[in-house]
N, C-alpha and C positions, 0 to 999 in steps of 0.2 A: 552376517546380518547387516542390512543397510540402515542408514540413518533414517529416523522418522521424518516425514514431511513437516513443513512449517507453514503457518499462515501469517501473512502480512496484513494487519488490520489497521486501516486508517479511518479516522473520523475528521471531517473537514467542514468548515464554514467558509465559503468562498466570498471574498469582498470585491475582487477584481476578476471578472470572468474572462476577459481577454488574456491577461497574464497567466491565469490558471490554465486556460486552454493551451497556451504555449508549453506550460509545464507538462500537461497530460500528453500532448503530442510527442514530446521528447521522452517522457518517462516510460510510456508503453513499450517502445523497442528496447529500452534498457532492462526493463523487467523481463521481457520475453527472452532476452539474451542470457539471462541467468536462470532460465527454466521456469519463470513465473507464469502462471495461468490465472486469469481473473475469474473469480467465482461470483462476485457481486460488485456492481458498480452503480451506485445511486438509485437503487430500486426503492420500493416501498419499505418503510421501516416503522418500528414503534420504539420511541425513546422511553425507557423505563427509569434510568438513573443517570446522573452526571449531566454535563453540558450537552445541549442539543446541537449536533452538527449534522446538517441535512444531507451532506454527501458522505456516504459510507462505502468503503472499498475493501474487499477481501480478495487476496491473491494467494494461491498455493505455490510453494516452492519445493524443490526436491529435498531440501534440508534447511535447517536453521542457518548453517554456514553459508549456503547459497543465497538465502534471503539477505543476510547481513552483508555479504560480498556485493550484492546488487546495490544496496543502499550506499555503500562506501565507494562504489565504482565512479570513475571519472564521468561516464555518460550520465548516471543518475544524478550526481552532484551538479553537473551542468544544467540538467533539467530542473533540479530543485531551486536553482537561483530564480526561476520564474515564479515559483510558489511563495517564496519568502516575501512577506508584505502583501501578498495577494489573498492570503487565507490564514485562518487559525486552524492548526492541525494537531492531532495526536496520532502517533504511529507506534505500533508495537508489533513485534514478531513473536509468535507463540508456536512452540513445537507441538505437533499433533500427537495425541495418544492413539494407540491401537484400539480396536473394538474391545469393549468390556473393561477398559482400564479407567 
């Protein structure tokens, strides 16, 4: 039996678009290198609870371990330096359940 896939869910309020653009340009390849595939990136949304973060990103990874390894990787940490101070962010990794669970 293989590990369940996992979702990387980020809610972001960007204050410095140029710096955040540099983050995004470097983060994309780091995410792809760990098997991450973007499912949603800044599309329409409805904020129902919690702080409104107008940029919402969801990526699917092959496993929770792969998603966490991506976050902790040198490539992603280098990209993340551009986001620090450029945005307010929340990021969570959630293991997906199978159908009917």
